[in-house]
Structures are given as C-alpha cells and as structure tokens.
matplotlib code that plots the C-alpha trace (Angstrom):
import matplotlib.pyplot as plt

x = [-64.9, -61.8, -60.7, -60.3, -58.8, -56.1, -55.3, -51.8, -51.9, -50.2, -47.4, -48.0, -47.4, -44.4, -43.1, -43.8, -41.8, -38.8, -38.2, -38.2, -35.7, -33.6, -33.4, -32.4, -29.8, -28.9, -28.8, -26.7, -23.9, -23.8, -23.5, -20.6, -19.0, -19.5, -18.3, -15.3, -14.2, -14.5, -12.7, -9.6, -9.6, -9.5, -6.7, -5.0, -5.4, -4.3, -1.1, -0.2, 3.0, 2.0, -0.8, 0.9, 3.0, 0.1, -1.6, 1.7, 2.3, -1.4, -1.2, 2.3, 0.8, -2.2, -0.2, 2.0, -1.1, -2.6, 0.7, 0.2, 3.0, 5.6, 5.5, 8.3, 10.3, 11.2, 15.0, 14.9, 12.3, 13.4, 9.7, 8.5, 5.6, 5.5, 1.8, 1.3, -1.1, -4.2, -2.8, 0.7, -1.1, -3.2, -0.6, 1.5, -1.2, -1.5, 2.0, 1.6, -1.3, 0.6, 3.7, 1.3, -0.3, 2.8, 3.9, 0.7, 1.6, 4.9, 2.5, 0.3, 3.4, 4.6, 1.1, 1.0, 4.4, 3.3, -0.2, 1.6, 3.8, 2.4, 1.0, 3.3]
y = [12.1, 13.4, 14.2, 10.8, 9.7, 12.3, 11.5, 10.1, 6.8, 5.7, 2.8, -0.4, -1.4, -3.5, -0.6, 1.7, -1.1, -1.4, 2.6, 2.8, 0.0, 1.5, 5.0, 3.0, 1.2, 4.7, 6.3, 3.3, 3.7, 7.5, 6.9, 4.6, 6.5, 9.8, 7.4, 6.5, 9.9, 11.2, 8.3, 9.4, 12.9, 11.9, 9.5, 12.4, 14.8, 12.6, 11.8, 14.9, 15.7, 19.1, 17.4, 14.6, 16.8, 18.7, 15.5, 14.2, 17.4, 17.6, 13.5, 14.4, 17.5, 15.1, 12.6, 14.9, 16.2, 12.9, 11.4, 9.8, 10.9, 7.7, 6.5, 6.8, 4.0, 5.9, 6.1, 9.9, 11.0, 14.1, 15.1, 17.5, 16.5, 16.3, 17.3, 20.5, 22.9, 23.5, 26.9, 25.4, 22.8, 25.7, 27.7, 24.8, 24.2, 27.9, 27.8, 24.8, 25.9, 29.2, 27.3, 25.4, 28.2, 30.0, 26.6, 26.7, 29.2, 27.0, 24.2, 26.2, 27.7, 23.9, 22.5, 25.3, 24.3, 20.9, 21.7, 23.8, 20.9, 19.3, 15.6, 12.9]
z = [-48.9, -50.4, -46.6, -45.7, -48.9, -48.4, -44.7, -44.0, -43.1, -40.1, -40.3, -38.9, -35.3, -36.5, -38.6, -35.5, -33.3, -36.1, -36.3, -32.4, -32.3, -34.9, -33.0, -29.7, -31.5, -32.9, -29.5, -27.7, -30.5, -29.8, -26.2, -26.6, -29.0, -26.5, -23.4, -25.4, -26.6, -22.9, -21.5, -24.2, -23.0, -19.5, -20.0, -22.0, -19.3, -16.6, -18.2, -18.8, -17.1, -15.0, -13.8, -12.6, -10.9, -9.2, -8.3, -6.6, -5.2, -3.5, -2.5, -0.7, 1.2, 2.2, 3.2, 5.5, 7.4, 7.8, 9.1, 12.4, 15.1, 15.7, 18.8, 21.2, 22.8, 25.9, 24.8, 23.6, 26.1, 27.8, 29.1, 26.3, 24.7, 21.0, 20.4, 18.1, 18.9, 16.5, 15.7, 14.7, 12.4, 11.2, 10.1, 8.7, 6.5, 5.3, 4.6, 2.4, 0.7, -0.2, -1.7, -3.9, -5.0, -6.1, -7.9, -9.9, -12.6, -13.3, -13.9, -16.0, -18.0, -18.4, -19.1, -22.2, -23.2, -23.5, -25.5, -28.0, -29.2, -32.4, -31.7, -33.0]

ax = plt.figure().add_subplot(projection="3d")
ax.plot(x, y, z, "-o")
ax.set_aspect("equal")
plt.show()
C-alpha cells in the first residue's frame, strides 16, 4: 500500500493547461526578442558604408547588362548594326566581374576599418 501513497500526484488538467499556456507565452516572447535582435543586426549590416558601396556597384553592373539598346531615329544610320555578339557580351561580363573582384579587398579593408571604431 505504501507504493500508492508515495506515488507522485499528477497536477490537475487546469494546472497543466496553465503551465502549457505559460510556456507558450514565454516562447512567443522569446521569438519576438530574437526577431528584434535579428532585424537590428540586418539593419546595421545594410547601413554599413562598404556594403552600400558594394550593393550599388552590383546594381549598376546589373543595370548596365539589362539595359535595352536605344532605338535609332534614322538620322545617324550609316548601315552598321549595333547588336553585339554573345561572345562580346560574355567578355564584357567577365571584365566587369574581374573589376568587381579586384575591388572587393578594398571594400573589405574599409569594412574592417569601420568595424574597429568604437560605437558612439
């Protein structure tokens, strides 16, 4: 008989529900805190000057490659076509990528210089 008297009593159903609600509330609060922290880190990284410089450079290059050729009005038409071959486009793309790749160390050095400054 001592086995049944020493046995741990399970909490009532309402106590279990309250405990589960409390854990769920804590989880929601924790997720909110983590979301705010992540959002703050992303904003800090996006507003970093080297990252803005790199993003604007990449955007410019993409804009140059996706630019549509201007329609000619016939005044300066000397019979030459202005279409570029796929090889020429690829070479220009590789040249731009090489230029961007050589500029990356400069961006990284600038980024490390900004990160070494103490926060204000």
